[in-house]
C-alpha positions as CSV (number, residue, x, y, z in Angstrom):
1,M,0.0,0.0,0.0
2,A,1.5,3.4,-1.0
3,S,1.4,6.4,1.2
4,F,3.2,9.7,1.3
5,I,5.4,11.2,4.0
6,S,6.7,14.7,4.4
7,R,10.3,15.7,4.5
8,E,10.0,16.2,8.2
9,E,8.7,12.7,8.7
10,L,11.5,11.3,6.6
11,K,14.0,13.2,8.7
12,E,12.4,11.8,11.8
13,K,12.7,8.2,10.5
14,M,16.3,8.8,9.7
15,D,17.1,10.4,13.0
16,R,15.4,7.5,14.9
17,G,17.4,5.0,12.9
18,D,14.2,3.3,11.6
19,H,14.7,0.3,9.3
20,F,13.7,1.3,5.7
21,I,15.1,1.4,2.2
22,L,15.7,4.9,0.8
23,I,15.6,5.1,-3.0
24,E,16.7,8.1,-5.1
25,A,14.6,7.9,-8.3
26,L,16.5,10.4,-10.5
27,S,19.3,9.8,-13.0
28,P,22.7,8.4,-11.9
29,M,24.2,11.9,-12.7
30,S,21.8,13.6,-10.3
31,Y,22.6,10.9,-7.7
32,Q,26.3,11.5,-8.1
33,N,25.7,15.3,-7.7
34,G,24.1,14.7,-4.3
35,H,21.8,12.3,-2.5
36,L,20.5,11.6,1.0
37,P,22.8,9.4,3.2
38,G,22.1,5.7,2.6
39,A,20.0,6.3,-0.5
40,I,20.1,3.7,-3.4
41,N,20.0,5.1,-6.9
42,L,17.2,3.4,-8.8
43,P,15.9,5.6,-11.7
44,T,12.3,4.8,-12.7
45,S,13.5,3.6,-16.1
46,Q,15.5,0.8,-14.4
47,V,13.1,-0.5,-11.8
48,A,12.1,-3.6,-13.7
49,E,15.7,-4.6,-14.3
50,R,17.3,-3.7,-11.0
51,A,14.8,-3.6,-8.2
52,H,15.0,-7.3,-7.3
53,G,18.7,-7.1,-6.8
54,L,18.8,-3.8,-5.0
55,I,16.0,-4.4,-2.6
56,P,16.8,-7.6,-0.8
57,D,14.5,-7.1,2.2
58,K,11.0,-7.5,0.8
59,T,9.5,-6.7,4.2
60,A,11.2,-3.3,4.7
61,D,9.4,0.0,4.3
62,I,10.5,1.7,1.1
63,V,10.8,5.4,0.7
64,I,11.2,6.7,-2.8
65,Y,12.2,10.3,-3.5
66,C,13.5,12.4,-6.3
67,G,16.0,15.1,-5.5
68,S,14.3,17.6,-7.8
69,S,13.4,21.0,-6.4
70,T,9.9,20.7,-7.9
C-alpha cells in the first residue's frame, strides 16, 4: 500500500534509525551530484531490471524520493 510522508517525517525516520530502504529515483548523474545518506539510486526507467537485486529485504518499508526542487 502506497502512502506519502513529508520531508520532516523522513528526517524523523532517519534520526530515529528506523529500518527502511531509501531510493533516489533520479538519474545516476543527479545521484552523483548529491543524495541523502544511505540512498540507493534506482531511476524509474531501471526499476524492472534492477529492483529485485537492489531491494533484498522485501518486508522493509521503502521510501522513494526524487531530489528535484519541484
